[in-house]
C-alpha positions in Angstrom: -34.6 4.1 3.1 -31.2 4.3 4.7 -28.9 7.3 4.9 -25.4 6.5 3.8 -22.1 7.3 5.5 -21.7 10.1 3.0 -24.9 11.8 4.0 -24.3 11.3 7.7 -20.8 12.7 7.5 -21.9 15.6 5.4 -24.3 16.6 8.1 -21.6 16.2 10.8 -19.2 18.3 8.6 -21.7 21.1 8.1 -22.6 21.0 11.9 -18.9 21.2 12.8 -18.4 24.2 10.5 -21.5 25.8 12.0 -20.4 25.2 15.6 -17.0 26.6 14.8 -18.4 29.6 12.8 -16.1 32.3 14.2 -15.3 34.0 10.9 -12.0 32.1 10.7 -11.8 29.3 8.1 -12.0 25.8 9.6 -9.4 23.3 8.3 -10.6 19.9 7.3 -7.8 18.4 9.3 -9.3 19.8 12.4 -12.8 18.6 11.5 -11.5 15.2 10.8 -9.9 15.0 14.2 -12.9 16.3 16.1 -15.4 14.1 14.2 -13.1 11.1 13.9 -13.7 10.9 10.1 -11.0 10.3 7.5 -9.7 13.6 6.1 -9.6 12.0 2.6 -13.3 11.2 2.9 -14.1 14.7 4.1 -12.3 16.1 1.0 -14.7 14.2 -1.2 -17.7 15.4 0.7 -16.5 19.0 1.0 -16.1 19.1 -2.8 -19.8 18.3 -3.3 -20.8 20.9 -0.7 -18.5 23.5 -2.2 -19.8 22.9 -5.8 -23.4 23.3 -4.5 -22.4 26.6 -2.9 -23.1 25.4 0.7 -19.5 26.2 1.8 -16.8 28.4 0.5 -13.1 27.8 0.6 -10.3 30.1 1.7 -6.9 29.4 0.2 -3.6 29.9 1.9 -1.8 28.9 5.1 -4.7 30.2 7.2 -7.2 28.8 4.8 -10.0 26.3 5.3 -13.8 26.3 4.9 -16.7 28.5 6.0 -20.4 28.1 5.6 -21.6 30.2 2.6 -24.7 31.2 4.4 -26.1 31.5 8.0 -26.8 28.1 9.7 -30.5 28.9 9.7 -30.5 28.9 5.9 -29.6 25.1 5.7 -32.0 22.3 6.5 -31.1 18.8 7.2 -33.1 17.9 4.1 -31.1 20.2 1.9 -27.8 18.6 3.0 -29.1 15.0 2.8 -30.7 15.5 -0.7 -27.4 17.0 -1.9 -25.4 14.0 -0.8 -28.1 11.2 -1.0 -30.3 12.3 -3.9 -34.0 11.6 -3.3 -35.1 10.8 0.2 -38.3 9.1 -1.2 -38.8 5.6 0.3 -39.8 4.3 -3.1 -39.8 6.0 -6.6 -43.5 6.4 -6.8 -43.9 8.2 -3.4 -43.5 11.7 -4.8 -43.4 11.4 -8.5 -46.7 10.7 -10.3 -46.8 8.8 -13.5 -44.0 6.4 -12.8 -46.3 3.4 -12.4 -49.1 2.1 -14.5 -50.9 0.9 -11.4 -50.7 4.3 -9.7 -54.5 5.0 -9.6 -55.4 1.6 -8.2 -52.4 1.0 -5.9 -53.3 1.7 -2.3 -49.8 0.9 -1.1 -48.7 4.1 -2.8 -50.6 5.9 0.0 -48.3 4.2 2.6 -45.2 5.3 0.6 -46.6 8.8 0.3 -47.3 9.1 4.0 -43.8 7.8 4.8 -42.4 10.4 2.4 -44.4 13.2 3.9 -43.3 12.2 7.4 -39.6 12.1 6.4 -39.8 15.4 4.5 -41.6 17.0 7.4 -38.8 16.0 9.8 -35.7 16.7 7.6 -37.0 20.0 6.2 -38.2 21.2 9.6 -34.7 21.0 11.3 -32.1 23.6 10.4 -28.4 23.6 11.0 -29.0 26.3 13.5 -31.3 24.0 15.4 -28.5 21.3 15.5 -26.0 23.9 16.8 -28.4 24.8 19.6 -28.9 21.1 20.4 -25.2 20.5 20.3 -24.7 23.4 22.8 -27.3 21.9 25.1 -25.8 18.4 24.9 -22.3 19.7 25.7 -23.4 21.9 28.5 -22.3 25.1 26.8 -25.9 26.4 26.6 -26.7 29.7 28.4 -30.2 31.2 28.6 
């Protein structure tokens, strides 16, 4: 399994919105500059995030985007599944009944273990965790 650019950029976009969560809408132009991502590509990604209710838009000259919920409400897994679809390494890892060899296929156990590990990681990290890690990495962290 490989996370696409769309998934990676969606996570960076959500993190940028969370790090700049001051109550003032964040312009995509500013995110594009900070993240070194094409504004046109961010427009495509923000559309998906907006339709899913992850972000809300504010129109007008002082408009932009805000997170629809608190950063602690979003997991990395939620964001990646929205943009990538399933994170299963193979189709039969999570969904039973897809393969006629399911009951005798021991390799399915490998795929299931991989899926469980991936799910455990991406669903165990919130956007709030990433914000804290970002603060630590940039030296803005105060205890």
